[in-house]
C-alpha positions, -999 to 999 in steps of 0.1 A, spaced: -351 22 -111 -349 -10 -90 -363 -6 -55 -348 -38 -42 -313 -27 -52 -318 6 -34 -331 -11 -3 -301 -35 -3 -278 -5 -5 -296 11 25 -292 -22 45 -255 -24 36 -250 12 48 -262 3 83 -248 -32 86 -216 -22 104 -236 -2 129 -260 -32 135 -231 -57 139 -213 -35 164 -246 -30 183 -251 -68 185 -216 -75 197 -218 -47 223 -244 -67 241 -222 -97 247 -194 -118 232 -209 -136 202 -201 -163 176 -207 -154 139 -238 -176 137 -253 -157 166 -248 -124 147 -264 -139 116 -293 -152 137 -300 -118 153 -298 -100 119 -322 -125 104 -346 -120 134 -345 -82 126 -351 -91 89 -317 -80 78 -307 -111 59 -269 -115 57 -249 -144 44 -215 -156 58 -198 -143 27 -208 -108 36 -203 -111 74 -168 -126 77 -150 -99 56 -168 -72 76 -158 -88 109 -122 -90 97 -122 -54 87 -137 -43 121 -111 -64 138 -82 -50 117 -95 -15 125 -92 -23 162 -130 -21 169 -133 -58 177 -112 -86 192 -118 -123 192 -109 -155 210 -110 -191 199 -129 -216 219 -129 -254 214 -163 -268 204 -177 -301 215 -194 -306 182 -169 -295 156 -140 -272 149 -130 -244 173 -152 -213 173 -142 -177 170 -160 -154 195 -161 -117 189 -161 -89 215 -162 -52 210 -131 -33 220 -129 0 239 -122 17 206 -152 -1 191 -174 12 220 -163 48 213 -168 43 176 -203 29 182 -212 59 203 -203 81 173 -224 59 151 -253 62 176 -251 100 174 -249 99 136 -278 75 133 -300 96 156 -292 128 136 -299 110 103 -332 97 116 -343 132 127 -332 147 94 -352 122 74 -382 128 97 -380 165 90 -378 160 53 -407 136 52 -428 161 72 
């Protein structure tokens, strides 16, 4: 069995939760999200991030706005919606329950 493959699947499972947690803090540009994920040692490439952001937006959990950039093309800034905040609360509860269950199983 490949441990790296299993660890990658674990990271994928919490990626949506992590992204919503980042965006909840403040309105962010995609590169800000990637930077924060890298700082937390959750390496994500743009090819993974953008489809996930689009899905979260289509599900009504995020909104975005365009802002002109002085150094290049316009930038898309993401913000969590009220529905996204409620969804994130549910994920917080689920995450906390999962962590407690794993702690119990590990002894």
